N, C-alpha and C positions, 0 to 999 in steps of 0.2 A: 411507527420510528420516531423518535422526536428528532427536531433537528439537532443537526449538530456540526462542531467547524470540525472540516477536515482540512491536512496539506498534502502535497505529494511531492512525488522525486523520481526519478526513474535512474533506473540505473544498466548500463550497458550490461548486454550478455553476449551479443557477437555485432556484426555491421547491421546485420538485419533487425532483431531482435533486444527488446527493452523490455526489464523488468520493472512494473509499476508498483510503487509502496506508497500507500496512502495511510499517514497517521491520522489516527484518530485523536484530537483535541478536548480535555475536559473533561475526560466520561470514560466510565468502565463499559467494559462488552465481553459478551461470551462467543465462543463460536459460531453459534448460529447466527448473531448478529456479525461476525466478522464476514459471515459466507453472503449474506445481503449486502454488506457494502461492497465485496468485490465483483458481485454483481452489478452493483449499480453503478461501479466504475468500466466495469465488462462491457455493459449497454452503451456510455458515454464513449468509450473507445471507439466501439463500433459505429457509433452513428458519424466518427470520424474517418471510417474505413480500415479500421484496425482490426480485425477477426482477430486472430488467435496471442492477445495478450497474457501474459502472466502478473497476477495481482498479489502484493502480498500486504493485509494493512496488517500497521503498526499502533502496540498501545502503547502508554508510559513512557516515564522521559529519564528517567536514573536507571542506567546498565541493571539496576537489581529489579525492580518494576517494569524491563521491557518484554511484549510480549508478541509473539510476531507470527500471525496466523497463515498458511498459504500451503503449496507444494515443497516440501524440504530443500531441493536443489534452491528453487527462486528464495525460499527463507533464508538459508544457508548467505548467501549471494547478497540481500540483502540486509545481514548483520552486520557481514564485515564490510561493504560500504561507509552504514552507520559507525562504525569501530573505529572507521579511517577516515572518517567524516568527509565522505565522497559524495554524500549526498547533499544537494540543495532542495528546499522544501520551500514549498507555492502555493498558496490558498488553493481551494478549487470547490466550486460549488457541487452537490451530491443529491442532496434532496429535493 
């Protein structure tokens, strides 16, 4: 997997849980790569002590080109947060 630029944001799902959205910058990925990226993020979160984090991988910038990968419930929560501009993106290193 080549080095990519990622940003991430969080969506509060409940008082204790957050859904992490990872956005792939400037690259096209498929479902297999999306799962690999989600695994990298889960590993990073586990190293910080978060065991059961839900991760959604986001690709694309315009509404027409957006693709979201993840559990359907979490995908819908992230999509709603993006639509309502309720996500703030921050750079993150995963590679």
